[in-house]
N, C-alpha and C positions, 0 to 999 in steps of 0.2 A: 951569305946567303947565297950569291952566284956561285961562289966555290962549291957549296952543299950542291945544286944545281948539277954541276959539272959532274961530281962524283955521282950523283944518280943516272947520270947519261941523258940529260932531258937536251931533246933537240930544239925546241921551242920553249919560250915562255912569255904568257900572255899576262900582259899589266895594262894599268890604267893611268893616265896623265889625268892630275887632278886640274880641272879649269882654273878654280881660286887661287891654285900654286902658281899657274904662271900668267895670270891676269886678274888679278883680286877683284877689280871692279867689273868685270865682265865685257868692258869696253874698253878703250883708251890705252895706257901704257901696260906692257907686257913685264914680267918680273923676270930678269935676266938670271937671277939666283935658281928662280925655279926650272927656267929652261935649261941652266947648267947640270941641275942634278938629273935631269932625264938623260941628258947627253951623256953624264959618265955611267949611269945604268945600261943604257944602248950601247955603248963601248966597251964596257966589262961584260956584257952576252956576247960580243961578237968576238971578242978575244979568246972568250971559251967556246966558240963554236956553236953558241946558243941563238937560233933566229928570234927575234922580239917579233910580237904581235900587239900592238899597240890599241888600246882602246880608249876614246876621247871623251866620253863621257860616262861615268857610273854613279850618276845620281847626285853628284854634288855640284849645283849651280850658284854661282857667286850671287850673294846675298842682294847686292843693288839690282841685278836681273830681278828676282824675285820679287823685289819691292815695287816693282814697276809691272808687275804680272804675271812673271814667270814664264811657263809654257802654255800660258793664256794668251800671249802676245805675241804678234806674229814679229815683233821687233827682237825678241828673243830668237828668233830662227835667224834674222839676220846678224846677230852679234854672234852665232855659234858656227856661221859660214865663215866670219872673219877669225875667230879662233881655230878652226879647222885646218883654214888655209896657211895660215901662220905655223903650223905644227908640221905640217907637211913642207914648208919652206925651211924649217928648221931641221927636221930629222928623215925627210924623205929618201936622201942618198943612201941612209943605212937601215931603213924600215921600208920593207916589201907590203906586209899585210898590217891592213887598219880596220878597226872598227868605229862608227861613228857613235853608236848606242849600244851600251850593255841593257838588255831587257827595258826595252821602253812599256811593255806592259806593266812593270812596275811603276817607273817614273809617273805614268799617267794615271792607271788606274787605282793604284795603292796610296799614289801620294795625294792625286786630287779626287780621286771617287771613295777609296774607303776611310781616308783620314788616318791611316796607319804610317806612313812614311812620310816626310818632308815633301812638301810645306803643310801636310795635315788637313788639308781641305776634306769635306765631305760632300760631293756633289755630283752627280751622274752625268750632267752636262758638261762641267768642267775636265772630267775624267774623258770625253770623248774629244773634246776641244784640245786637249794636252797631247792626245794620242796622235790627234791628226797633225798637229803643228811639230810634233817629233818626227814623223813621218816626211813630212814637208821640209824639216831642216836635214835629215839625212840627205835627200835628192839634191838640195843647192849645195850642201857641203861638198857630196860624190862629186858634182860636176866642177864645183872649183877647185878642189884637190885634185883632179885630173888633169886640170888647167897648169897646174904648177908641175906635175910631174906623171904622166900617163902610161908609166908603166908600175904603178902601185896596185894592189887589189885592195877592194873597199868592200866589207862586208856589214851586215847588220846582224846583232847577235840577240836573238829572242829566249826568253825561257817557256819553254813548251809546255803546254799542258795537253792531257790525253784525255778530255773527257768522252768517255763512253758510256751508252746509255744503260741505265740499271736494269731495265727489261729491253733488249734489243727489237722484240718483237712488238713493243708497244710505240706507236709513232708519235705520240706526245714525249716520251722519252728520248727518242730519236731526236724530234724538234729541239729538246732542251739540250743535248749533246752538240747539236749543231750550231745554237745561239752561242754555247761558250765557247766553242772552237773558233767561231766568226770572230769574238773579241780577243781571245787570247792567242791565236795563231795566224789566221786568216789576215787579218785586219793588217798585220805587219809584215806582210811578203806579196799579197796579190796587187797593191798599187804599184810594187817595183817589177813585177813580173806581167803584169795583165792590164795596167793602167785603172783598176776599179777598186772599189771596195766590196766585199762579200754581199751577194743580193738580199742576204735574210735581214742586214743590220738595220736598214732604214726603216722596214716595215715594223720590225721589233722594237725599236727606240721611237718610234713616231709620237708616241704619247709625250715623248720627253725633249723633242727637238727634230727641227727640220733641216738639220745639216748646213744651215746656212754659212759655217763656220769655213766649210769647202767653197772656195772661191772657184772661178774659172779660171781653166789652167792648172790649178795645182795637180790635178791627178796626171795629166800629161807630163809636168815637169817631173814625178815620181817614175814614170813609165820607163823602166830599162837600166835606173840608176840603182844597179848592184853588180859587185861580181860572184858574190858566195853569201850563204846563209850560216851562221853559226846557231847551234842547236846547245842550250843549258837544259839538261834533263836529269831530274830527280825521283819521281815518283808518276805513278798514274792515278787517275780520278774517275769516279762513280757519279752520274748525273741522274737524275730523275725530275718528270713534272710533277709539281706538286701545288695544285690550286689553294691547298689550305695552310700552306708553309707560313708561318709566323714571319711577321715586319719586323724582326728582333736583329739585333747587330750580332746576336750570337751565332749567325749563320755563318759571319764572316771570318770565323775562327777554321772554316775548312778552306782558307786560302791555299792555293797550290804549293806555294814556296814556306809556307809554315808562318806568314806574316802573320802577327797578333790582331785580332780584332780592334776595328776603328769603330767611328760614328756610322758608317754606311757600308754598304756591299760594295764589292771594287767590279760587280759585273751589272752594268746598266741594263735596264730590261729583264731582270731576272724575278721578277716578282712571284713567279711560279715555278722557280727552279730551285732544285735543293741538292745540294753535294750530299753523297752518301757516307758512310764511316768507308774507309779505306780495306780491302780484304790483303791477308798475307802477312809476314813479319814487318814490323815496325822497327824504324830507327831510332835514333834520341828525340829528333825533331816530330817523331809521329808519324812521318811519310812510310809508304808502304814500299816494299821491295820488289818490282817487277821488270825486269828486263825485257819482257815481251813487250812492252808499251813502247820501248826505246826504238825496237826493230821497226816497230809498225809506225812510230812518228817519223823516222829516217825515211822510210819508204813514202810516207804521205808527202813529205816536204820534196824529196825528189821527183815525184808525179805533179806536184802543184808549182813548182819553181823550174825544174829544169837546170840548175845551177849548181856549182859545186856544195858540199857542205863539210863543214867541219864542226865536231861535236866539242863544242867549246868549254863546258862545265859539266862534269859529271863525278857524283861523289856521296857519301854518307856522313853524317855524325854519328857516334856512337859514345857511350860513357867511357871513355880510355881512361885508364890507369897506369901511371907511370911505377913499376914494380920495385922492389928493394935490390932486385939483380941489375937495375937499370934498363928493363925493358918495357916495351908496351905491348902486349900481346893481342893486337887488334885482329882477331882472326873474321869477325864479322865483315868488316872493311875489307880485307882480301877477298873473301867470297863475294861481296858486292860488285867490286870492280872485276873480278873474274868473270862473271855472268855478266855485267854489262858491257865488256869488252867483246865478247863472247856475241851478244845482241848485235853489236855494231858490225862484225864480221858475218852475221846472218844477214843484217841488211845490204850489204855489200854483194855477198854471195847473190841475193835476188834482184841486183841490178842499181841500188843506191849508190849515187857518186860520191862517198864520203873520203875525205883527203885527210881527214888528220883527227885526233884526239886528244883532248888535254884533262887531265884527272884535275878534280875539286875536292881537297887543295893542296899545295905543295906543304903548306905548315898550318898550324892553328893559328887562326886571326880573329881579327873583330868582325863578328857577323851582323852588323847592322842593329837591329832592335832585338838581338839576342843578346848583343855585348860579347862577353866572353865566356859564355856558359856552354856553347854547344862546340865541340873540336871536330872539325872536318878535316884537319891535316893527316898527311902521312909522315910529317915531323911533329913532334912533340914538342911546345912551346912552354917554359916556366914563365908564367907572366910576372914573377917577383925578380927572378935572374937574368930572363931572356935567354938561358941556355937551351939550344935547340938539341932534341933527341931524337934519332930515329925510329920510329916505330917498327914495327915487323912489316906491317905495309911498304915501306920505303924501300926494305931489303927486295920485297916482291916484285915491287914496280921497277927495279933496277935489273932484276933478272930479267923481266917481260921486255924490257927496253933493248938490253944486251943482246938476247936471243932471238928478238922479233917475232916472240910466240908467246902464247899465255902461260906464265910461267905455273907449275905446280902450287898448291897453296903452303907447303911444308919446306919453303926454301931454306938455306942455311942463314944464318942470324950471327951476330956479333952479341956476346955477352961479356961486359956492358955494353947496350947499343953505343955507335959512334955518336959524338956529340958536336958541337959547333959554338 
């Protein structure tokens, strides 16, 4: 796979360390075999001139920590700091760019609020508590990691939502969009850049909680604890105020990242907020294709944070077919990438400090609740044989990387396509 990355011309590769793989109990002894596995990956990447960007947490919490309360417990915050510090001690000399958490909105609001991801809880207040503890864990880990190696760059990666009001002239629709934006986006960057949570959150959730889980000094710890922000973007969203919205779990099917309905909504305080059907072309996930929203979101993050931005995920799933001649003609994916790379350039032209872009994904893989049913990769994976085959989009991406310009859609491809 790393040889394949080099053949594609990748300059960087983003991957996650699995906490249970290197510290199975979440506390105590570390597993040297797991550490050696990641050291081998990092070494092979560097040998090929590919910069590693390491994520410390992509939703896999050691089970003993969950048994003791998971992200509802401040003890998990402390355990994460120990784990993060050890990883920098092990790999900090070879890894400059680090992410503490990938998509903390999913870990908290989908895992503890909607009940659609692990640990499968369905409680509005638990979702807010978990979100705060993830933020606190990032801040404490940031400072501990910097004490080990102050030359590393540490960021937080969030899956952005772009809640636009269904009727921009309607103040109640604008309120609905602002509430979703606060939960999805601002809650995960404002504490680090301003030392506060969005003003709209407390009054909008006062019927649920008094926010006493935010202890004195927590926000001061968070303030300033970030070097860059990562943006994962896939689709845009339309919301409206609807006081007659049915309080049924069917509304959860509108989750922005395609997560399936659970027992509850992932949006605390959304009793009168409705997600509307997306407009435009849809991917195999049912998500709309809207590059303009990526431009708008990058500009928003730039205005609100003032720190460098990396697009850490951007891509689309389609119903790919490996044809008899050995090719996967994924024109829709190429069109998606072309439009969204242009959207990034548009944001840069308008002043956004965007430093990098990473496509999702290198190859077809396990998509959490979707399993192997949806294919996001530029490289096709035969799940029976594990043979990797370049899709047409891989050839397009290689040409884009080679020329440093957005390549035309009809680049030359090999028939049959190259395999690994």
